[in-house]
C-alpha positions in Angstrom: 0.0 0.0 0.0 1.0 3.6 -0.5 1.0 6.5 2.1 2.9 9.6 3.2 4.7 9.1 6.5 6.3 11.4 9.0 8.6 10.1 11.8 9.3 12.3 14.8 12.0 11.3 17.2 12.2 12.2 20.9 14.1 15.4 20.2 11.3 16.6 17.8 13.4 16.0 14.7 11.1 15.1 11.8 11.8 12.9 8.7 9.2 12.3 6.0 8.7 10.3 2.8 6.2 8.7 0.6 6.3 5.0 1.3 5.0 1.6 0.3 4.1 -0.6 3.3 2.7 -4.0 4.1 1.7 -6.0 7.1 2.7 -9.6 7.1 3.7 -12.1 9.7 3.1 -9.6 12.6 5.5 -7.2 11.0 4.9 -3.7 9.5 7.4 -3.2 6.7 7.9 0.3 5.4 9.9 1.0 2.2 10.6 4.8 1.6 10.0 5.9 -2.0 10.7 9.6 -2.1 11.6 12.0 0.7 14.3 12.4 3.2 14.1 9.0 4.8 17.0 6.6 4.0 16.0 4.1 1.3 16.4 1.1 3.7 13.3 -0.8 4.6 12.0 -0.1 8.1 10.6 -3.2 9.9 8.4 -2.8 13.0 7.2 -5.8 15.1 3.5 -5.2 15.7 3.7 -6.2 19.3 6.1 -3.3 20.0 3.7 -0.6 18.7 2.0 1.6 21.4 -0.3 4.6 21.6 -2.2 4.0 18.4 -4.5 6.8 17.4 -6.7 7.2 14.3 -8.1 10.5 13.1 -8.7 12.8 10.1 -6.3 15.4 8.8 -7.9 17.8 6.3 -10.0 15.1 4.8 -7.2 12.5 4.8 -7.1 9.5 7.1 -4.3 9.7 9.8 -3.0 6.9 11.9 -0.2 7.5 14.4 1.6 5.4 16.9 4.8 5.1 18.9 7.6 2.6 18.2 11.1 2.7 19.7 10.6 6.2 21.2 9.6 7.7 17.8 6.1 8.8 16.6 5.1 7.4 13.2 2.3 9.4 11.4 0.7 7.9 8.3 -1.4 10.1 6.1 -3.4 8.5 3.2 -6.4 9.5 1.1 -8.1 6.2 1.4 -8.1 5.9 -2.4 -7.3 2.3 -3.4 -6.2 1.2 0.0 -9.2 2.5 1.9 -8.8 1.6 5.6 -6.2 -1.1 4.8 -3.7 0.3 7.4 -6.4 0.9 10.1 -8.1 -2.5 9.7 -4.9 -4.6 9.5 -2.8 -2.7 12.0 -5.4 -2.4 14.7 -6.8 -5.9 14.3 -3.3 -7.4 14.3 -2.3 -5.6 17.5 -5.6 -6.3 19.2 -5.3 -10.1 18.5 
């Protein structure tokens, strides 16, 4: 799936990128496409995600969570992947 992501560390430094992501085998894999994030794939074990919040941001869907002392914010229009992240991420963590 495709989304815009912003990652904010505990010193309020922000990095952002367009990304492809998938949820498989209790792992969220994030592959940056274009932006200032390094091109390396980010792998996040779902059981280490905390403080999940879902909201709207100027008509876009927004999901944010904490992993490894960093805040991850996903923004996506819902076009094509409507609610994929919300449904899969939240259901996998609640399981």
